[in-house]
C-alpha positions as a printed NumPy array, in Angstrom:
array([[ 32.251, -52.981,  78.09 ],
       [ 33.785, -50.504,  75.681],
       [ 37.143, -51.301,  74.062],
       [ 39.23 , -49.79 ,  76.84 ],
       [ 37.221, -51.571,  79.528],
       [ 37.743, -54.812,  77.591],
       [ 41.483, -54.16 ,  77.505],
       [ 41.549, -53.583,  81.262],
       [ 39.664, -56.833,  81.763],
       [ 42.003, -58.877,  79.557],
       [ 45.184, -57.261,  80.872],
       [ 43.972, -57.909,  84.406],
       [ 43.814, -61.611,  83.612],
       [ 47.575, -61.793,  82.993],
       [ 48.474, -62.445,  86.621],
       [ 48.511, -66.162,  85.742],
       [ 51.313, -65.574,  83.241],
       [ 55.009, -65.877,  84.014],
       [ 56.993, -63.809,  86.509],
       [ 58.584, -62.07 ,  83.564],
       [ 58.02 , -58.323,  83.549],
       [ 55.741, -58.347,  86.604],
       [ 56.923, -55.193,  88.349],
       [ 54.116, -52.628,  88.006],
       [ 54.923, -49.103,  86.915],
       [ 54.386, -46.462,  89.569],
       [ 51.247, -45.18 ,  87.898],
       [ 48.245, -46.94 ,  86.379],
       [ 45.875, -45.705,  83.681],
       [ 42.338, -45.401,  85.077],
       [ 39.44 , -46.8  ,  83.08 ],
       [ 36.588, -46.575,  85.558],
       [ 35.984, -46.7  ,  89.284],
       [ 36.175, -50.487,  89.092],
       [ 39.048, -51.028,  86.66 ],
       [ 42.442, -49.641,  85.816],
       [ 45.136, -50.66 ,  83.368],
       [ 48.453, -51.559,  84.981],
       [ 51.642, -51.325,  82.947],
       [ 54.873, -53.063,  83.886],
       [ 58.559, -52.232,  83.968],
       [ 60.458, -54.525,  81.62 ],
       [ 63.812, -54.856,  79.924],
       [ 64.139, -55.76 ,  76.274],
       [ 66.678, -58.427,  75.203],
       [ 68.971, -55.5  ,  74.354],
       [ 68.717, -54.146,  77.919],
       [ 66.443, -51.185,  77.203],
       [ 63.826, -50.347,  79.839],
       [ 60.233, -50.155,  78.6  ],
       [ 56.727, -49.723,  79.991],
       [ 55.006, -52.908,  78.976],
       [ 51.362, -53.699,  78.385],
       [ 50.71 , -57.381,  79.144],
       [ 47.419, -58.665,  77.825],
       [ 45.446, -61.436,  76.203],
       [ 43.806, -61.195,  72.818],
       [ 41.1  , -63.515,  74.173],
       [ 40.392, -65.112,  77.558],
       [ 38.228, -67.797,  75.951],
       [ 39.924, -71.2  ,  75.819],
       [ 38.966, -74.654,  74.6  ],
       [ 41.617, -76.506,  76.632],
       [ 40.943, -77.949,  80.09 ],
       [ 44.283, -77.625,  81.887],
       [ 43.773, -78.63 ,  85.513],
       [ 45.368, -75.558,  87.083],
       [ 44.251, -72.781,  84.738],
       [ 41.558, -70.18 ,  85.529],
       [ 40.638, -70.057,  81.814],
       [ 40.038, -73.792,  81.409],
       [ 37.065, -74.724,  79.227],
       [ 33.807, -75.135,  81.107],
       [ 34.759, -72.958,  84.058],
       [ 32.22 , -70.263,  84.914],
       [ 34.165, -67.1  ,  84.175],
       [ 33.575, -63.884,  82.234],
       [ 35.34 , -64.039,  78.858],
       [ 36.348, -61.305,  76.432],
       [ 37.911, -61.22 ,  72.973],
       [ 39.46 , -58.592,  70.72 ],
       [ 39.552, -58.666,  66.958],
       [ 43.204, -58.216,  65.867],
       [ 42.735, -54.826,  64.177],
       [ 40.595, -53.514,  67.022],
       [ 43.297, -54.443,  69.519],
       [ 46.161, -53.091,  67.407],
       [ 44.494, -49.688,  67.01 ],
       [ 43.745, -49.478,  70.73 ],
       [ 47.337, -50.3  ,  71.653],
       [ 48.761, -47.767,  69.203],
       [ 46.652, -45.086,  70.897],
       [ 48.349, -45.917,  74.198],
       [ 51.732, -45.856,  72.489],
       [ 51.152, -42.537,  70.725],
       [ 49.922, -41.026,  73.988],
       [ 53.255, -41.945,  75.554],
       [ 51.673, -44.375,  78.008],
       [ 53.125, -47.702,  76.797],
       [ 56.372, -48.564,  75.021],
       [ 56.02 , -52.309,  74.47 ],
       [ 53.608, -55.219,  74.284],
       [ 53.4  , -58.767,  75.67 ],
       [ 50.584, -60.491,  73.751],
       [ 49.133, -63.906,  74.545],
       [ 45.744, -65.595,  74.196],
       [ 43.558, -68.486,  75.195],
       [ 43.123, -71.115,  72.479],
       [ 40.006, -70.758,  70.356],
       [ 39.6  , -72.859,  67.228],
       [ 42.942, -74.611,  67.648],
       [ 46.532, -73.469,  67.975],
       [ 46.967, -72.605,  64.293],
       [ 43.905, -70.351,  64.163],
       [ 44.803, -68.639,  67.44 ],
       [ 48.393, -68.11 ,  66.274],
       [ 47.069, -66.469,  63.115],
       [ 45.046, -64.037,  65.229],
       [ 48.072, -63.088,  67.327],
       [ 50.207, -62.585,  64.228],
       [ 47.479, -60.572,  62.516],
       [ 47.562, -58.141,  65.446],
       [ 51.366, -57.967,  65.308],
       [ 51.344, -57.565,  61.505],
       [ 48.933, -54.644,  61.749],
       [ 51.043, -52.993,  64.422],
       [ 54.303, -53.442,  62.536],
       [ 53.31 , -52.857,  58.925],
       [ 50.069, -50.879,  58.987],
       [ 50.539, -48.723,  62.078],
       [ 54.371, -48.602,  61.916],
       [ 54.981, -49.656,  65.526],
       [ 58.74 , -50.125,  65.96 ],
       [ 58.789, -50.88 ,  69.683],
       [ 59.153, -54.064,  71.706],
       [ 56.811, -57.024,  71.142],
       [ 56.861, -60.315,  73.044],
       [ 54.622, -62.708,  71.117],
       [ 53.35 , -66.004,  72.458],
       [ 53.598, -69.17 ,  70.375],
       [ 50.486, -71.298,  70.679],
       [ 50.418, -75.061,  71.27 ],
       [ 49.89 , -76.638,  67.869],
       [ 51.322, -73.765,  65.818],
       [ 53.012, -74.734,  62.543],
       [ 56.647, -74.081,  61.667],
       [ 55.788, -71.422,  59.058],
       [ 53.791, -69.59 ,  61.722],
       [ 56.74 , -69.748,  64.102],
       [ 58.966, -68.241,  61.407],
       [ 56.488, -65.433,  60.784],
       [ 56.222, -64.715,  64.505],
       [ 60.019, -64.505,  64.635],
       [ 59.94 , -61.912,  61.871],
       [ 57.55 , -59.728,  63.876],
       [ 58.686, -60.017,  67.498],
       [ 61.664, -59.175,  69.7  ],
       [ 60.92 , -62.19 ,  71.894],
       [ 58.814, -65.328,  71.438],
       [ 57.837, -67.914,  74.022],
       [ 55.708, -70.936,  74.741],
       [ 54.956, -72.314,  78.184],
       [ 56.248, -75.863,  78.649],
       [ 54.371, -75.887,  81.978],
       [ 56.102, -79.087,  83.154],
       [ 59.631, -80.529,  82.828],
       [ 58.56 , -83.648,  80.93 ],
       [ 55.595, -85.447,  79.39 ],
       [ 54.827, -87.468,  82.531],
       [ 54.468, -84.361,  84.686],
       [ 52.533, -82.484,  82.007],
       [ 49.905, -85.24 ,  82.006],
       [ 49.121, -84.287,  85.616],
       [ 48.607, -80.62 ,  84.671],
       [ 47.253, -80.632,  81.135],
       [ 46.385, -84.165,  79.978],
       [ 45.256, -83.048,  76.537],
       [ 48.454, -81.215,  75.626],
       [ 51.351, -82.89 ,  73.862],
       [ 54.671, -82.101,  75.533],
       [ 56.879, -82.859,  72.532],
       [ 54.727, -82.075,  69.484],
       [ 52.762, -79.077,  70.8  ],
       [ 55.03 , -77.392,  73.347],
       [ 58.676, -78.342,  72.894],
       [ 58.673, -78.514,  69.107],
       [ 57.994, -74.789,  68.546],
       [ 61.053, -73.943,  70.674],
       [ 63.108, -76.401,  68.629],
       [ 61.861, -74.795,  65.418],
       [ 62.938, -71.375,  66.688],
       [ 66.48 , -72.606,  67.196],
       [ 66.52 , -74.45 ,  63.862],
       [ 65.497, -71.231,  62.113],
       [ 68.067, -69.145,  64.006],
       [ 70.82 , -71.564,  62.983],
       [ 69.793, -72.086,  59.361],
       [ 68.521, -68.713,  58.151],
       [ 70.187, -65.285,  58.175],
       [ 69.347, -63.048,  61.115],
       [ 68.554, -60.21 ,  58.694],
       [ 65.196, -61.911,  58.174],
       [ 64.266, -61.246,  61.805],
       [ 62.687, -58.096,  63.154],
       [ 65.154, -55.215,  62.759],
       [ 67.808, -57.664,  61.583],
       [ 67.799, -59.856,  64.71 ],
       [ 66.17 , -63.149,  65.534],
       [ 64.094, -62.957,  68.719],
       [ 65.146, -64.374,  72.053],
       [ 63.149, -67.206,  73.636],
       [ 61.84 , -67.903,  77.131],
       [ 59.54 , -70.475,  78.681],
       [ 57.556, -70.991,  81.869],
       [ 57.027, -73.917,  84.218],
       [ 54.151, -74.212,  86.672],
       [ 55.904, -74.834,  89.97 ],
       [ 54.569, -77.235,  92.556],
       [ 51.361, -78.602,  91.029],
       [ 52.499, -81.875,  89.467],
       [ 54.85 , -83.336,  92.068],
       [ 57.888, -82.484,  89.956],
       [ 61.289, -82.297,  91.636],
       [ 63.786, -79.459,  91.331],
       [ 66.191, -81.853,  89.631],
       [ 63.594, -82.567,  86.927],
       [ 62.975, -78.872,  86.351],
       [ 66.661, -77.986,  86.247],
       [ 67.549, -80.936,  84.029],
       [ 65.111, -79.642,  81.412],
       [ 66.232, -76.06 ,  82.003],
       [ 69.893, -76.971,  81.485],
       [ 69.077, -78.755,  78.225],
       [ 67.077, -75.753,  76.993],
       [ 69.941, -73.375,  77.789],
       [ 72.589, -75.492,  76.097],
       [ 70.671, -76.978,  73.16 ],
       [ 68.082, -74.309,  72.283],
       [ 69.818, -71.166,  73.632],
       [ 66.869, -70.292,  75.819],
       [ 67.274, -66.824,  77.352],
       [ 65.49 , -67.625,  80.59 ],
       [ 63.241, -70.144,  82.297],
       [ 60.467, -68.863,  84.574],
       [ 59.091, -70.837,  87.501],
       [ 55.582, -69.581,  88.17 ],
       [ 54.403, -70.715,  91.614],
       [ 51.195, -72.702,  91.55 ],
       [ 48.244, -71.053,  93.253],
       [ 45.027, -73.082,  93.59 ],
       [ 42.083, -71.726,  91.59 ],
       [ 38.497, -72.454,  92.689],
       [ 36.425, -74.684,  90.417],
       [ 39.452, -76.432,  88.91 ],
       [ 40.633, -80.028,  89.471],
       [ 43.587, -78.747,  91.534],
       [ 41.613, -76.332,  93.697],
       [ 42.554, -78.218,  96.882],
       [ 46.254, -78.589,  96.096],
       [ 48.623, -76.521,  98.277],
       [ 50.287, -73.392,  96.832],
       [ 53.944, -73.539,  95.882],
       [ 56.651, -72.476,  98.334],
       [ 58.058, -69.109,  97.244],
       [ 61.452, -69.898,  98.782],
       [ 61.596, -72.956,  96.519],
       [ 60.954, -70.663,  93.571],
       [ 63.817, -68.41 ,  94.656],
       [ 66.243, -71.337,  94.923],
       [ 65.272, -72.533,  91.442],
       [ 65.972, -69.109,  89.96 ],
       [ 69.345, -68.991,  91.705],
       [ 70.234, -72.441,  90.39 ],
       [ 69.063, -71.651,  86.861],
       [ 71.275, -68.546,  86.778],
       [ 74.236, -70.699,  87.828],
       [ 73.507, -72.99 ,  84.875],
       [ 73.008, -70.119,  82.443],
       [ 75.564, -67.484,  83.487],
       [ 78.176, -69.17 ,  85.676],
       [ 79.034, -72.319,  83.753],
       [ 77.688, -74.691,  86.384],
       [ 76.52 , -78.168,  85.441],
       [ 73.539, -79.88 ,  87.001],
       [ 75.901, -82.438,  88.541],
       [ 77.548, -79.665,  90.608],
       [ 74.326, -78.688,  92.353],
       [ 73.266, -80.19 ,  95.677],
       [ 69.915, -81.939,  96.05 ],
       [ 68.221, -83.574,  99.016],
       [ 66.81 , -87.092,  99.189],
       [ 63.701, -85.95 ,  97.282],
       [ 65.811, -84.442,  94.472],
       [ 65.005, -80.903,  95.585],
       [ 67.368, -78.02 ,  96.286],
       [ 67.959, -77.385, 100.016],
       [ 65.852, -74.423, 101.087],
       [ 68.131, -73.34 , 103.933],
       [ 71.107, -72.423, 101.726],
       [ 71.482, -70.891,  98.29 ],
       [ 72.843, -73.274,  95.622],
       [ 76.135, -71.458,  95.074],
       [ 76.962, -71.359,  98.757],
       [ 76.023, -75.037,  99.038],
       [ 78.573, -75.802,  96.305],
       [ 81.238, -73.702,  98.039],
       [ 80.641, -75.302, 101.426],
       [ 81.087, -78.744,  99.918],
       [ 84.014, -77.973,  97.597],
       [ 85.826, -74.818,  98.77 ],
       [ 85.464, -74.535, 102.538],
       [ 88.329, -76.964, 103.185],
       [ 90.162, -76.283,  99.907],
       [ 89.861, -72.53 ,  99.28 ],
       [ 90.657, -71.086,  95.879],
       [ 93.784, -69.027,  95.237],
       [ 92.482, -65.827,  93.685],
       [ 95.76 , -65.092,  91.896],
       [ 95.788, -68.392,  90.002],
       [ 92.135, -69.349,  89.574],
       [ 90.608, -69.663,  86.128],
       [ 87.458, -67.832,  85.079],
       [ 85.289, -70.906,  85.645],
       [ 86.792, -71.426,  89.108],
       [ 86.245, -67.792,  90.116],
       [ 82.603, -68.037,  89.081],
       [ 82.093, -70.793,  91.631],
       [ 82.986, -68.544,  94.566],
       [ 80.039, -66.892,  96.363],
       [ 80.17 , -63.132,  95.979],
       [ 81.965, -63.243,  92.62 ],
       [ 79.788, -62.7  ,  89.565],
       [ 80.685, -62.644,  85.859],
       [ 81.737, -58.978,  85.921],
       [ 83.756, -59.389,  89.107],
       [ 85.509, -62.462,  87.735],
       [ 86.505, -60.624,  84.565],
       [ 87.718, -57.681,  86.652],
       [ 89.904, -60.003,  88.723],
       [ 91.477, -61.524,  85.614],
       [ 92.195, -58.07 ,  84.237],
       [ 93.637, -56.764,  87.513],
       [ 95.901, -59.816,  87.875],
       [ 97.677, -58.899,  84.673],
       [ 98.906, -55.739,  86.389],
       [ 99.523, -56.852,  89.99 ],
       [ 99.012, -59.63 ,  92.494],
       [ 95.931, -59.323,  94.644],
       [ 96.779, -59.505,  98.314],
       [ 93.936, -58.077, 100.402],
       [ 90.162, -57.863, 100.589],
       [ 90.054, -54.141,  99.834],
       [ 91.372, -54.856,  96.349],
       [ 88.673, -57.456,  95.759],
       [ 85.988, -55.115,  97.036],
       [ 87.064, -52.429,  94.558],
       [ 86.704, -55.026,  91.787],
       [ 83.052, -55.622,  92.638],
       [ 83.44 , -58.707,  94.831],
       [ 81.061, -59.18 ,  97.779],
       [ 83.88 , -59.884, 100.19 ],
       [ 81.607, -60.911, 103.068],
       [ 80.443, -63.86 , 100.979],
       [ 83.711, -64.671,  99.219],
       [ 86.24 , -64.493, 102.094],
       [ 85.698, -67.977, 103.609],
       [ 86.389, -69.679, 100.276],
       [ 89.482, -67.94 ,  98.884],
       [ 93.207, -67.519,  99.409],
       [ 95.173, -64.343,  98.758],
       [ 98.857, -65.038,  98.13 ],
       [ 98.409, -68.473,  99.655],
       [ 96.752, -67.238, 102.853],
       [ 93.192, -67.191, 104.043],
       [ 92.12 , -63.556, 104.48 ],
       [ 90.656, -64.323, 107.906],
       [ 93.026, -61.94 , 109.728],
       [ 91.411, -59.109, 107.792],
       [ 87.82 , -60.009, 108.635],
       [ 87.611, -58.212, 111.982],
       [ 88.924, -55.059, 110.321],
       [ 86.123, -55.239, 107.776],
       [ 83.524, -56.013, 110.399],
       [ 82.942, -59.491, 108.988],
       [ 82.074, -62.75 , 110.629],
       [ 84.734, -65.341, 109.717],
       [ 82.155, -68.117, 110.035]])
């Protein structure tokens, strides 16, 4: 394969990575009749939309994770770029106006420290030799050292490492030769230590990067409560930007090839619950779980809270605090702020006012009061079902 064919091969292997930035752009760059290079729509931590190239530096790996298509010893075609070779190929795509940003990961070859050096060499060349100023999401490798984490933070807009499981016991069922605390969690802790102790001006373009992580969903018997307990701690203690729940899919010729795939509705409920923890001020104790410590699939977590807490004791919109408003289905952070602002000027007395403030009134109506009254008499006018 020539360099571009190699890039198509390695980028095509990224389907195993997180759900982050997985919406393909409308067009793909052809390489040959057999291969094409797909770019992805993505948003930077600052909210800017970019066309993202997601790729590996190498698909070779010395680890033997039970679920992974790249596990050592598996019969699979491998490919590797040298850092400068990759950087120059990417900058050609960038200069041609085909790609705006980069998500760069790798299999482990020669240990986490050596692999991290290779990733940072590629990023260093892009930043300081080829003057690339665009978005870079750089993976942190298991076993990377703290100085390497700092250097990665000085090169990237976002850094991440996949925890894969919510705790050490579950990780042992996925990747028995990885250390949950020393190899996976510690780099995320170092990121936060650096952000708190050193001036942000040392980061790329005067900002420290955001952080995300990924869990493999459904392969280790983990419960939703376990996943969300770890997620909540990461949000509150390490200021994680987002947790991704990548649904397990069995891969032939791996120890978990006969395990069932993860339920995609379960994945959706986990994302909904994680957003409640991150953006709505919910605590894990406010979420509903079944006897197996999993979220109910038949109802979204916010509605489950409202049914239990607000159906019989609806919330007075004109007196509710910000945190209370955020617990009403159909009211998001922007809508809640709009309600607080509007209340300073007038009392809110009908659903049309809430709708103009960005509230999804079909969802909110059963759980609120307006001037002490349920807005049920208005529901038929709006074509709503009061149930």
